[in-house]
PDB file of N, CA, C and O in Angstrom:
ATOM      1  N   MET A   1       1.099   3.515   5.955  1.00  0.00           N
ATOM      2  CA  MET A   1       1.219   3.931   4.560  1.00  0.00           C
ATOM      3  C   MET A   1       0.026   3.400   3.783  1.00  0.00           C
ATOM      4  O   MET A   1      -0.300   2.215   3.859  1.00  0.00           O
ATOM      5  N   ASP A   2      -0.610   4.270   3.049  1.00  0.00           N
ATOM      6  CA  ASP A   2      -1.686   3.855   2.155  1.00  0.00           C
ATOM      7  C   ASP A   2      -1.037   3.472   0.828  1.00  0.00           C
ATOM      8  O   ASP A   2      -0.757   4.330  -0.009  1.00  0.00           O
ATOM      9  N   TRP A   3      -0.802   2.170   0.646  1.00  0.00           N
ATOM     10  CA  TRP A   3      -0.065   1.700  -0.524  1.00  0.00           C
ATOM     11  C   TRP A   3      -0.807   1.957  -1.831  1.00  0.00           C
ATOM     12  O   TRP A   3      -0.191   1.922  -2.896  1.00  0.00           O
ATOM     13  N   SER A   4      -2.108   2.214  -1.780  1.00  0.00           N
ATOM     14  CA  SER A   4      -2.845   2.511  -3.007  1.00  0.00           C
ATOM     15  C   SER A   4      -2.411   3.850  -3.605  1.00  0.00           C
ATOM     16  O   SER A   4      -2.645   4.113  -4.785  1.00  0.00           O
ATOM     17  N   LYS A   5      -1.780   4.692  -2.789  1.00  0.00           N
ATOM     18  CA  LYS A   5      -1.311   6.001  -3.260  1.00  0.00           C
ATOM     19  C   LYS A   5       0.177   6.004  -3.609  1.00  0.00           C
ATOM     20  O   LYS A   5       0.724   7.039  -3.991  1.00  0.00           O
ATOM     21  N   TYR A   6       0.829   4.852  -3.477  1.00  0.00           N
ATOM     22  CA  TYR A   6       2.280   4.777  -3.652  1.00  0.00           C
ATOM     23  C   TYR A   6       2.744   5.319  -5.012  1.00  0.00           C
ATOM     24  O   TYR A   6       3.636   6.167  -5.063  1.00  0.00           O
ATOM     25  N   SER A   7       2.160   4.848  -6.092  1.00  0.00           N
ATOM     26  CA  SER A   7       2.609   5.267  -7.429  1.00  0.00           C
ATOM     27  C   SER A   7       2.435   6.762  -7.657  1.00  0.00           C
ATOM     28  O   SER A   7       3.296   7.409  -8.252  1.00  0.00           O
ATOM     29  N   THR A   8       1.325   7.307  -7.184  1.00  0.00           N
ATOM     30  CA  THR A   8       1.085   8.745  -7.330  1.00  0.00           C
ATOM     31  C   THR A   8       2.107   9.543  -6.535  1.00  0.00           C
ATOM     32  O   THR A   8       2.663  10.522  -7.034  1.00  0.00           O
ATOM     33  N   LEU A   9       2.357   9.120  -5.288  1.00  0.00           N
ATOM     34  CA  LEU A   9       3.341   9.809  -4.461  1.00  0.00           C
ATOM     35  C   LEU A   9       4.741   9.707  -5.071  1.00  0.00           C
ATOM     36  O   LEU A   9       5.504  10.673  -5.064  1.00  0.00           O
ATOM     37  N   LYS A  10       5.065   8.530  -5.595  1.00  0.00           N
ATOM     38  CA  LYS A  10       6.388   8.331  -6.199  1.00  0.00           C
ATOM     39  C   LYS A  10       6.558   9.213  -7.433  1.00  0.00           C
ATOM     40  O   LYS A  10       7.594   9.856  -7.602  1.00  0.00           O
ATOM     41  N   SER A  11       5.545   9.242  -8.291  1.00  0.00           N
ATOM     42  CA  SER A  11       5.664  10.038  -9.516  1.00  0.00           C
ATOM     43  C   SER A  11       5.723  11.534  -9.207  1.00  0.00           C
ATOM     44  O   SER A  11       6.272  12.310  -9.989  1.00  0.00           O
ATOM     45  N   GLY A  12       5.163  11.935  -8.075  1.00  0.00           N
ATOM     46  CA  GLY A  12       5.214  13.334  -7.668  1.00  0.00           C
ATOM     47  C   GLY A  12       6.409  13.656  -6.791  1.00  0.00           C
ATOM     48  O   GLY A  12       6.482  14.737  -6.208  1.00  0.00           O
ATOM     49  N   SER A  13       7.353  12.718  -6.694  1.00  0.00           N
ATOM     50  CA  SER A  13       8.564  12.877  -5.870  1.00  0.00           C
ATOM     51  C   SER A  13       8.230  13.211  -4.423  1.00  0.00           C
ATOM     52  O   SER A  13       8.933  13.990  -3.780  1.00  0.00           O
ATOM     53  N   LYS A  14       7.155  12.619  -3.914  1.00  0.00           N
ATOM     54  CA  LYS A  14       6.743  12.860  -2.528  1.00  0.00           C
ATOM     55  C   LYS A  14       7.284  11.794  -1.572  1.00  0.00           C
ATOM     56  O   LYS A  14       7.249  11.977  -0.355  1.00  0.00           O
ATOM     57  N   ILE A  15       7.786  10.671  -2.125  1.00  0.00           N
ATOM     58  CA  ILE A  15       8.363   9.617  -1.300  1.00  0.00           C
ATOM     59  C   ILE A  15       9.662   9.129  -1.914  1.00  0.00           C
ATOM     60  O   ILE A  15       9.900   9.289  -3.111  1.00  0.00           O
ATOM     61  N   SER A  16      10.493   8.534  -1.082  1.00  0.00           N
ATOM     62  CA  SER A  16      11.740   7.951  -1.576  1.00  0.00           C
ATOM     63  C   SER A  16      12.204   6.876  -0.607  1.00  0.00           C
ATOM     64  O   SER A  16      11.872   6.904   0.578  1.00  0.00           O
ATOM     65  N   TRP A  17      12.975   5.930  -1.126  1.00  0.00           N
ATOM     66  CA  TRP A  17      13.546   4.845  -0.338  1.00  0.00           C
ATOM     67  C   TRP A  17      15.025   5.111  -0.102  1.00  0.00           C
ATOM     68  O   TRP A  17      15.721   5.620  -0.980  1.00  0.00           O
ATOM     69  N   ASP A  18      15.499   4.763   1.087  1.00  0.00           N
ATOM     70  CA  ASP A  18      16.918   4.852   1.412  1.00  0.00           C
ATOM     71  C   ASP A  18      17.292   3.638   2.247  1.00  0.00           C
ATOM     72  O   ASP A  18      16.472   3.117   3.003  1.00  0.00           O
ATOM     73  N   LYS A  19      18.541   3.189   2.104  1.00  0.00           N
ATOM     74  CA  LYS A  19      19.022   2.113   2.953  1.00  0.00           C
ATOM     75  C   LYS A  19      19.141   2.623   4.374  1.00  0.00           C
ATOM     76  O   LYS A  19      19.487   3.782   4.606  1.00  0.00           O
ATOM     77  N   GLU A  20      18.853   1.752   5.313  1.00  0.00           N
ATOM     78  CA  GLU A  20      18.956   2.123   6.723  1.00  0.00           C
ATOM     79  C   GLU A  20      20.330   1.706   7.227  1.00  0.00           C
ATOM     80  O   GLU A  20      20.685   0.528   7.176  1.00  0.00           O
ATOM     81  N   GLY A  21      21.086   2.649   7.702  1.00  0.00           N
ATOM     82  CA  GLY A  21      22.415   2.338   8.218  1.00  0.00           C
ATOM     83  C   GLY A  21      23.388   2.014   7.102  1.00  0.00           C
ATOM     84  O   GLY A  21      23.119   2.287   5.933  1.00  0.00           O
ATOM     85  N   GLU A  22      24.493   1.443   7.458  1.00  0.00           N
ATOM     86  CA  GLU A  22      25.536   1.123   6.482  1.00  0.00           C
ATOM     87  C   GLU A  22      25.304  -0.233   5.863  1.00  0.00           C
ATOM     88  O   GLU A  22      25.307  -1.251   6.554  1.00  0.00           O
ATOM     89  N   GLY A  23      25.103  -0.245   4.563  1.00  0.00           N
ATOM     90  CA  GLY A  23      25.039  -1.496   3.808  1.00  0.00           C
ATOM     91  C   GLY A  23      23.872  -2.412   4.120  1.00  0.00           C
ATOM     92  O   GLY A  23      23.896  -3.576   3.720  1.00  0.00           O
ATOM     93  N   SER A  24      22.859  -1.940   4.812  1.00  0.00           N
ATOM     94  CA  SER A  24      21.718  -2.790   5.131  1.00  0.00           C
ATOM     95  C   SER A  24      20.877  -3.008   3.879  1.00  0.00           C
ATOM     96  O   SER A  24      20.453  -2.051   3.230  1.00  0.00           O
ATOM     97  N   GLU A  25      20.639  -4.270   3.545  1.00  0.00           N
ATOM     98  CA  GLU A  25      19.827  -4.579   2.366  1.00  0.00           C
ATOM     99  C   GLU A  25      18.455  -5.099   2.755  1.00  0.00           C
ATOM    100  O   GLU A  25      17.531  -5.079   1.942  1.00  0.00           O
ATOM    101  N   GLU A  26      18.310  -5.569   4.001  1.00  0.00           N
ATOM    102  CA  GLU A  26      17.049  -6.153   4.411  1.00  0.00           C
ATOM    103  C   GLU A  26      16.099  -5.132   5.015  1.00  0.00           C
ATOM    104  O   GLU A  26      14.896  -5.379   5.088  1.00  0.00           O
ATOM    105  N   ARG A  27      16.611  -4.004   5.441  1.00  0.00           N
ATOM    106  CA  ARG A  27      15.786  -2.982   6.080  1.00  0.00           C
ATOM    107  C   ARG A  27      16.041  -1.649   5.373  1.00  0.00           C
ATOM    108  O   ARG A  27      17.183  -1.236   5.177  1.00  0.00           O
ATOM    109  N   VAL A  28      14.944  -0.993   4.998  1.00  0.00           N
ATOM    110  CA  VAL A  28      15.048   0.294   4.311  1.00  0.00           C
ATOM    111  C   VAL A  28      14.093   1.287   4.951  1.00  0.00           C
ATOM    112  O   VAL A  28      13.188   0.909   5.695  1.00  0.00           O
ATOM    113  N   VAL A  29      14.307   2.552   4.655  1.00  0.00           N
ATOM    114  CA  VAL A  29      13.480   3.618   5.198  1.00  0.00           C
ATOM    115  C   VAL A  29      12.718   4.282   4.053  1.00  0.00           C
ATOM    116  O   VAL A  29      13.302   4.652   3.034  1.00  0.00           O
ATOM    117  N   LEU A  30      11.422   4.424   4.235  1.00  0.00           N
ATOM    118  CA  LEU A  30      10.574   5.139   3.291  1.00  0.00           C
ATOM    119  C   LEU A  30      10.338   6.527   3.862  1.00  0.00           C
ATOM    120  O   LEU A  30       9.755   6.669   4.936  1.00  0.00           O
ATOM    121  N   SER A  31      10.787   7.545   3.151  1.00  0.00           N
ATOM    122  CA  SER A  31      10.590   8.934   3.574  1.00  0.00           C
ATOM    123  C   SER A  31       9.453   9.540   2.768  1.00  0.00           C
ATOM    124  O   SER A  31       9.398   9.402   1.546  1.00  0.00           O
ATOM    125  N   GLN A  32       8.554  10.207   3.464  1.00  0.00           N
ATOM    126  CA  GLN A  32       7.420  10.849   2.800  1.00  0.00           C
ATOM    127  C   GLN A  32       7.386  12.316   3.190  1.00  0.00           C
ATOM    128  O   GLN A  32       7.430  12.658   4.372  1.00  0.00           O
ATOM    129  N   LYS A  33       7.309  13.172   2.192  1.00  0.00           N
ATOM    130  CA  LYS A  33       7.263  14.608   2.443  1.00  0.00           C
ATOM    131  C   LYS A  33       5.965  14.982   3.141  1.00  0.00           C
ATOM    132  O   LYS A  33       4.905  14.423   2.856  1.00  0.00           O
ATOM    133  N   ARG A  34       6.066  15.951   4.073  1.00  0.00           N
ATOM    134  CA  ARG A  34       4.900  16.431   4.808  1.00  0.00           C
ATOM    135  C   ARG A  34       4.883  17.947   4.788  1.00  0.00           C
ATOM    136  O   ARG A  34       5.917  18.591   4.610  1.00  0.00           O
ATOM    137  N   TRP A  35       3.704  18.504   4.972  1.00  0.00           N
ATOM    138  CA  TRP A  35       3.566  19.953   5.040  1.00  0.00           C
ATOM    139  C   TRP A  35       2.371  20.285   5.923  1.00  0.00           C
ATOM    140  O   TRP A  35       1.483  19.458   6.131  1.00  0.00           O
ATOM    141  N   ASP A  36       2.366  21.504   6.434  1.00  0.00           N
ATOM    142  CA  ASP A  36       1.286  21.996   7.273  1.00  0.00           C
ATOM    143  C   ASP A  36       0.085  22.287   6.369  1.00  0.00           C
ATOM    144  O   ASP A  36       0.194  23.039   5.401  1.00  0.00           O
ATOM    145  N   ALA A  37      -1.054  21.687   6.694  1.00  0.00           N
ATOM    146  CA  ALA A  37      -2.248  21.839   5.855  1.00  0.00           C
ATOM    147  C   ALA A  37      -2.758  23.269   5.811  1.00  0.00           C
ATOM    148  O   ALA A  37      -3.325  23.695   4.805  1.00  0.00           O
ATOM    149  N   GLU A  38      -2.565  24.009   6.886  1.00  0.00           N
ATOM    150  CA  GLU A  38      -3.072  25.379   6.921  1.00  0.00           C
ATOM    151  C   GLU A  38      -2.133  26.364   6.236  1.00  0.00           C
ATOM    152  O   GLU A  38      -2.580  27.203   5.453  1.00  0.00           O
ATOM    153  N   SER A  39      -0.853  26.270   6.520  1.00  0.00           N
ATOM    154  CA  SER A  39       0.085  27.259   5.985  1.00  0.00           C
ATOM    155  C   SER A  39       0.778  26.791   4.704  1.00  0.00           C
ATOM    156  O   SER A  39       1.307  27.607   3.949  1.00  0.00           O
ATOM    157  N   GLY A  40       0.774  25.478   4.461  1.00  0.00           N
ATOM    158  CA  GLY A  40       1.485  24.956   3.303  1.00  0.00           C
ATOM    159  C   GLY A  40       2.981  24.850   3.529  1.00  0.00           C
ATOM    160  O   GLY A  40       3.723  24.465   2.626  1.00  0.00           O
ATOM    161  N   GLU A  41       3.427  25.191   4.731  1.00  0.00           N
ATOM    162  CA  GLU A  41       4.851  25.169   5.049  1.00  0.00           C
ATOM    163  C   GLU A  41       5.362  23.731   5.165  1.00  0.00           C
ATOM    164  O   GLU A  41       4.704  22.877   5.760  1.00  0.00           O
ATOM    165  N   ALA A  42       6.532  23.473   4.595  1.00  0.00           N
ATOM    166  CA  ALA A  42       7.133  22.143   4.651  1.00  0.00           C
ATOM    167  C   ALA A  42       7.488  21.777   6.085  1.00  0.00           C
ATOM    168  O   ALA A  42       7.939  22.617   6.863  1.00  0.00           O
ATOM    169  N   GLN A  43       7.276  20.509   6.418  1.00  0.00           N
ATOM    170  CA  GLN A  43       7.653  19.971   7.724  1.00  0.00           C
ATOM    171  C   GLN A  43       8.703  18.887   7.507  1.00  0.00           C
ATOM    172  O   GLN A  43       9.021  18.531   6.373  1.00  0.00           O
ATOM    173  N   ASP A  44       9.233  18.368   8.608  1.00  0.00           N
ATOM    174  CA  ASP A  44      10.185  17.266   8.495  1.00  0.00           C
ATOM    175  C   ASP A  44       9.511  16.078   7.818  1.00  0.00           C
ATOM    176  O   ASP A  44       8.323  15.822   8.019  1.00  0.00           O
ATOM    177  N   ASP A  45      10.290  15.357   7.014  1.00  0.00           N
ATOM    178  CA  ASP A  45       9.756  14.172   6.352  1.00  0.00           C
ATOM    179  C   ASP A  45       9.327  13.131   7.374  1.00  0.00           C
ATOM    180  O   ASP A  45       9.936  12.990   8.435  1.00  0.00           O
ATOM    181  N   SER A  46       8.272  12.409   7.038  1.00  0.00           N
ATOM    182  CA  SER A  46       7.844  11.262   7.829  1.00  0.00           C
ATOM    183  C   SER A  46       8.698  10.075   7.380  1.00  0.00           C
ATOM    184  O   SER A  46       8.835   9.835   6.181  1.00  0.00           O
ATOM    185  N   LYS A  47       9.273   9.330   8.329  1.00  0.00           N
ATOM    186  CA  LYS A  47      10.145   8.209   7.977  1.00  0.00           C
ATOM    187  C   LYS A  47       9.666   6.944   8.668  1.00  0.00           C
ATOM    188  O   LYS A  47       9.408   6.922   9.871  1.00  0.00           O
ATOM    189  N   HIS A  48       9.555   5.891   7.864  1.00  0.00           N
ATOM    190  CA  HIS A  48       9.149   4.585   8.381  1.00  0.00           C
ATOM    191  C   HIS A  48      10.130   3.538   7.870  1.00  0.00           C
ATOM    192  O   HIS A  48      10.498   3.527   6.695  1.00  0.00           O
ATOM    193  N   SER A  49      10.537   2.676   8.761  1.00  0.00           N
ATOM    194  CA  SER A  49      11.474   1.616   8.436  1.00  0.00           C
ATOM    195  C   SER A  49      10.705   0.343   8.074  1.00  0.00           C
ATOM    196  O   SER A  49       9.749  -0.026   8.756  1.00  0.00           O
ATOM    197  N   TYR A  50      11.127  -0.319   7.004  1.00  0.00           N
ATOM    198  CA  TYR A  50      10.470  -1.543   6.548  1.00  0.00           C
ATOM    199  C   TYR A  50      11.502  -2.627   6.270  1.00  0.00           C
ATOM    200  O   TYR A  50      12.644  -2.346   5.905  1.00  0.00           O
ATOM    201  N   GLU A  51      11.075  -3.862   6.450  1.00  0.00           N
ATOM    202  CA  GLU A  51      11.845  -5.015   6.025  1.00  0.00           C
ATOM    203  C   GLU A  51      11.132  -5.607   4.815  1.00  0.00           C
ATOM    204  O   GLU A  51       9.905  -5.557   4.726  1.00  0.00           O
ATOM    205  N   LEU A  52      11.898  -6.165   3.891  1.00  0.00           N
ATOM    206  CA  LEU A  52      11.312  -6.770   2.701  1.00  0.00           C
ATOM    207  C   LEU A  52      10.305  -7.850   3.082  1.00  0.00           C
ATOM    208  O   LEU A  52       9.247  -7.953   2.460  1.00  0.00           O
ATOM    209  N   SER A  53      10.617  -8.650   4.089  1.00  0.00           N
ATOM    210  CA  SER A  53       9.706  -9.727   4.489  1.00  0.00           C
ATOM    211  C   SER A  53       8.362  -9.168   4.952  1.00  0.00           C
ATOM    212  O   SER A  53       7.322  -9.780   4.706  1.00  0.00           O
ATOM    213  N   TYR A  54       8.372  -8.014   5.618  1.00  0.00           N
ATOM    214  CA  TYR A  54       7.128  -7.377   6.042  1.00  0.00           C
ATOM    215  C   TYR A  54       6.294  -6.981   4.825  1.00  0.00           C
ATOM    216  O   TYR A  54       5.096  -7.258   4.773  1.00  0.00           O
ATOM    217  N   LEU A  55       6.931  -6.331   3.843  1.00  0.00           N
ATOM    218  CA  LEU A  55       6.212  -5.888   2.650  1.00  0.00           C
ATOM    219  C   LEU A  55       5.649  -7.084   1.881  1.00  0.00           C
ATOM    220  O   LEU A  55       4.519  -7.039   1.396  1.00  0.00           O
ATOM    221  N   GLU A  56       6.434  -8.144   1.773  1.00  0.00           N
ATOM    222  CA  GLU A  56       5.967  -9.339   1.064  1.00  0.00           C
ATOM    223  C   GLU A  56       4.811 -10.008   1.805  1.00  0.00           C
ATOM    224  O   GLU A  56       3.863 -10.477   1.175  1.00  0.00           O
ATOM    225  N   ARG A  57       4.880 -10.056   3.120  1.00  0.00           N
ATOM    226  CA  ARG A  57       3.810 -10.644   3.931  1.00  0.00           C
ATOM    227  C   ARG A  57       2.536  -9.805   3.801  1.00  0.00           C
ATOM    228  O   ARG A  57       1.440 -10.352   3.673  1.00  0.00           O
ATOM    229  N   ASP A  58       2.680  -8.492   3.834  1.00  0.00           N
ATOM    230  CA  ASP A  58       1.527  -7.600   3.695  1.00  0.00           C
ATOM    231  C   ASP A  58       0.879  -7.757   2.326  1.00  0.00           C
ATOM    232  O   ASP A  58      -0.346  -7.798   2.215  1.00  0.00           O
ATOM    233  N   LYS A  59       1.703  -7.846   1.281  1.00  0.00           N
ATOM    234  CA  LYS A  59       1.165  -8.037  -0.075  1.00  0.00           C
ATOM    235  C   LYS A  59       0.421  -9.361  -0.177  1.00  0.00           C
ATOM    236  O   LYS A  59      -0.650  -9.423  -0.781  1.00  0.00           O
ATOM    237  N   ALA A  60       0.978 -10.423   0.408  1.00  0.00           N
ATOM    238  CA  ALA A  60       0.320 -11.735   0.385  1.00  0.00           C
ATOM    239  C   ALA A  60      -1.035 -11.666   1.081  1.00  0.00           C
ATOM    240  O   ALA A  60      -2.001 -12.286   0.636  1.00  0.00           O
ATOM    241  N   ARG A  61      -1.103 -10.912   2.174  1.00  0.00           N
ATOM    242  CA  ARG A  61      -2.374 -10.752   2.890  1.00  0.00           C
ATOM    243  C   ARG A  61      -3.412 -10.065   2.001  1.00  0.00           C
ATOM    244  O   ARG A  61      -4.564 -10.494   1.943  1.00  0.00           O
ATOM    245  N   TYR A  62      -3.004  -9.003   1.314  1.00  0.00           N
ATOM    246  CA  TYR A  62      -3.931  -8.319   0.404  1.00  0.00           C
ATOM    247  C   TYR A  62      -4.332  -9.223  -0.757  1.00  0.00           C
ATOM    248  O   TYR A  62      -5.491  -9.216  -1.172  1.00  0.00           O
ATOM    249  N   ASP A  63      -3.392  -9.996  -1.282  1.00  0.00           N
ATOM    250  CA  ASP A  63      -3.714 -10.933  -2.366  1.00  0.00           C
ATOM    251  C   ASP A  63      -4.736 -11.969  -1.905  1.00  0.00           C
ATOM    252  O   ASP A  63      -5.662 -12.304  -2.644  1.00  0.00           O
ATOM    253  N   ASP A  64      -4.564 -12.482  -0.666  1.00  0.00           N
ATOM    254  CA  ASP A  64      -5.526 -13.441  -0.111  1.00  0.00           C
ATOM    255  C   ASP A  64      -6.900 -12.807   0.047  1.00  0.00           C
ATOM    256  O   ASP A  64      -7.915 -13.433  -0.261  1.00  0.00           O
ATOM    257  N   GLU A  65      -6.937 -11.567   0.526  1.00  0.00           N
ATOM    258  CA  GLU A  65      -8.215 -10.860   0.682  1.00  0.00           C
ATOM    259  C   GLU A  65      -8.901 -10.681  -0.671  1.00  0.00           C
ATOM    260  O   GLU A  65     -10.118 -10.821  -0.783  1.00  0.00           O
ATOM    261  N   MET A  66      -8.097 -10.365  -1.708  1.00  0.00           N
ATOM    262  CA  MET A  66      -8.677 -10.205  -3.053  1.00  0.00           C
ATOM    263  C   MET A  66      -9.248 -11.527  -3.559  1.00  0.00           C
ATOM    264  O   MET A  66     -10.315 -11.548  -4.172  1.00  0.00           O
ATOM    265  N   ALA A  67      -8.545 -12.626  -3.305  1.00  0.00           N
ATOM    266  CA  ALA A  67      -9.022 -13.939  -3.755  1.00  0.00           C
ATOM    267  C   ALA A  67     -10.330 -14.308  -3.051  1.00  0.00           C
ATOM    268  O   ALA A  67     -11.250 -14.830  -3.680  1.00  0.00           O
ATOM    269  N   ARG A  68     -10.411 -14.032  -1.733  1.00  0.00           N
ATOM    270  CA  ARG A  68     -11.647 -14.311  -1.001  1.00  0.00           C
ATOM    271  C   ARG A  68     -12.790 -13.425  -1.518  1.00  0.00           C
ATOM    272  O   ARG A  68     -13.918 -13.892  -1.675  1.00  0.00           O
ATOM    273  N   ALA A  69     -12.496 -12.160  -1.777  1.00  0.00           N
ATOM    274  CA  ALA A  69     -13.525 -11.251  -2.294  1.00  0.00           C
ATOM    275  C   ALA A  69     -13.985 -11.693  -3.679  1.00  0.00           C
ATOM    276  O   ALA A  69     -15.174 -11.614  -3.987  1.00  0.00           O
ATOM    277  N   LYS A  70     -13.065 -12.154  -4.514  1.00  0.00           N
ATOM    278  CA  LYS A  70     -13.410 -12.632  -5.863  1.00  0.00           C
ATOM    279  C   LYS A  70     -14.309 -13.860  -5.771  1.00  0.00           C
ATOM    280  O   LYS A  70     -15.274 -13.978  -6.525  1.00  0.00           O
ATOM    281  N   ALA A  71     -14.001 -14.774  -4.854  1.00  0.00           N
ATOM    282  CA  ALA A  71     -14.829 -15.965  -4.679  1.00  0.00           C
ATOM    283  C   ALA A  71     -16.233 -15.574  -4.222  1.00  0.00           C
ATOM    284  O   ALA A  71     -17.215 -16.136  -4.706  1.00  0.00           O
ATOM    285  N   GLN A  72     -16.340 -14.620  -3.298  1.00  0.00           N
ATOM    286  CA  GLN A  72     -17.648 -14.127  -2.851  1.00  0.00           C
ATOM    287  C   GLN A  72     -18.415 -13.502  -4.012  1.00  0.00           C
ATOM    288  O   GLN A  72     -19.604 -13.761  -4.196  1.00  0.00           O
ATOM    289  N   SER A  73     -17.720 -12.678  -4.789  1.00  0.00           N
ATOM    290  CA  SER A  73     -18.343 -12.014  -5.930  1.00  0.00           C
ATOM    291  C   SER A  73     -18.835 -13.024  -6.959  1.00  0.00           C
ATOM    292  O   SER A  73     -19.942 -12.898  -7.482  1.00  0.00           O
ATOM    293  N   ASP A  74     -18.010 -14.027  -7.246  1.00  0.00           N
ATOM    294  CA  ASP A  74     -18.403 -15.063  -8.204  1.00  0.00           C
ATOM    295  C   ASP A  74     -19.624 -15.833  -7.710  1.00  0.00           C
ATOM    296  O   ASP A  74     -20.527 -16.145  -8.487  1.00  0.00           O
ATOM    297  N   GLY A  75     -19.644 -16.141  -6.404  1.00  0.00           N
ATOM    298  CA  GLY A  75     -20.795 -16.830  -5.828  1.00  0.00           C
ATOM    299  C   GLY A  75     -22.052 -15.993  -5.920  1.00  0.00           C
ATOM    300  O   GLY A  75     -23.123 -16.502  -6.250  1.00  0.00           O
ATOM    301  N   LEU A  76     -21.923 -14.712  -5.630  1.00  0.00           N
ATOM    302  CA  LEU A  76     -23.082 -13.815  -5.745  1.00  0.00           C
ATOM    303  C   LEU A  76     -23.552 -13.691  -7.187  1.00  0.00           C
ATOM    304  O   LEU A  76     -24.755 -13.631  -7.442  1.00  0.00           O
ATOM    305  N   ALA A  77     -22.621 -13.653  -8.129  1.00  0.00           N
ATOM    306  CA  ALA A  77     -23.008 -13.566  -9.540  1.00  0.00           C
ATOM    307  C   ALA A  77     -23.827 -14.792  -9.931  1.00  0.00           C
ATOM    308  O   ALA A  77     -24.820 -14.670 -10.648  1.00  0.00           O
ATOM    309  N   ALA A  78     -23.419 -15.969  -9.467  1.00  0.00           N
ATOM    310  CA  ALA A  78     -24.164 -17.197  -9.762  1.00  0.00           C
ATOM    311  C   ALA A  78     -25.542 -17.159  -9.105  1.00  0.00           C
ATOM    312  O   ALA A  78     -26.531 -17.562  -9.716  1.00  0.00           O
ATOM    313  N   ALA A  79     -25.612 -16.675  -7.859  1.00  0.00           N
ATOM    314  CA  ALA A  79     -26.902 -16.595  -7.154  1.00  0.00           C
ATOM    315  C   ALA A  79     -27.835 -15.609  -7.853  1.00  0.00           C
ATOM    316  O   ALA A  79     -29.029 -15.878  -7.987  1.00  0.00           O
ATOM    317  N   ILE A  80     -27.305 -14.477  -8.296  1.00  0.00           N
ATOM    318  CA  ILE A  80     -28.099 -13.472  -9.013  1.00  0.00           C
ATOM    319  C   ILE A  80     -28.627 -14.048 -10.315  1.00  0.00           C
ATOM    320  O   ILE A  80     -29.784 -13.825 -10.670  1.00  0.00           O
ATOM    321  N   ALA A  81     -27.780 -14.793 -11.038  1.00  0.00           N
ATOM    322  CA  ALA A  81     -28.220 -15.406 -12.299  1.00  0.00           C
ATOM    323  C   ALA A  81     -29.360 -16.385 -12.036  1.00  0.00           C
ATOM    324  O   ALA A  81     -30.340 -16.413 -12.780  1.00  0.00           O
ATOM    325  N   ASP A  82     -29.235 -17.188 -10.977  1.00  0.00           N
ATOM    326  CA  ASP A  82     -30.307 -18.133 -10.641  1.00  0.00           C
ATOM    327  C   ASP A  82     -31.571 -17.398 -10.217  1.00  0.00           C
ATOM    328  O   ASP A  82     -32.675 -17.800 -10.584  1.00  0.00           O
ATOM    329  N   PHE A  83     -31.418 -16.327  -9.450  1.00  0.00           N
ATOM    330  CA  PHE A  83     -32.552 -15.523  -9.005  1.00  0.00           C
ATOM    331  C   PHE A  83     -33.313 -14.976 -10.208  1.00  0.00           C
ATOM    332  O   PHE A  83     -34.543 -14.999 -10.227  1.00  0.00           O
ATOM    333  N   LYS A  84     -32.596 -14.490 -11.200  1.00  0.00           N
ATOM    334  CA  LYS A  84     -33.224 -13.890 -12.381  1.00  0.00           C
ATOM    335  C   LYS A  84     -33.956 -14.922 -13.234  1.00  0.00           C
ATOM    336  O   LYS A  84     -34.820 -14.563 -14.034  1.00  0.00           O
ATOM    337  N   LYS A  85     -33.617 -16.202 -13.070  1.00  0.00           N
ATOM    338  CA  LYS A  85     -34.291 -17.260 -13.844  1.00  0.00           C
ATOM    339  C   LYS A  85     -35.670 -17.582 -13.288  1.00  0.00           C
ATOM    340  O   LYS A  85     -36.475 -18.217 -13.969  1.00  0.00           O
ATOM    341  N   LEU A  86     -35.954 -17.156 -12.067  1.00  0.00           N
ATOM    342  CA  LEU A  86     -37.238 -17.475 -11.449  1.00  0.00           C
ATOM    343  C   LEU A  86     -38.387 -16.704 -12.055  1.00  0.00           C
ATOM    344  O   LEU A  86     -39.532 -16.868 -11.635  1.00  0.00           O
TER     345      LEU A  86
END
């Protein structure tokens, strides 16, 4: 799942969440509408099962990557400022 497209897909009613099985709160299914690119004909929904812990772990990984990228960017900004002083 490309999570960067989640809000757009949700607002366009292209995805939905459902509980998996009876009364399961820790595992859910994300259904995404699919269609044939050539004919435009609807196909069976794509379904992926997720656990909350997986989603939280994945988000933490992206947050860590953003923090590392921000530190790199800040370091480069300082180096560029010093370079321009020469």
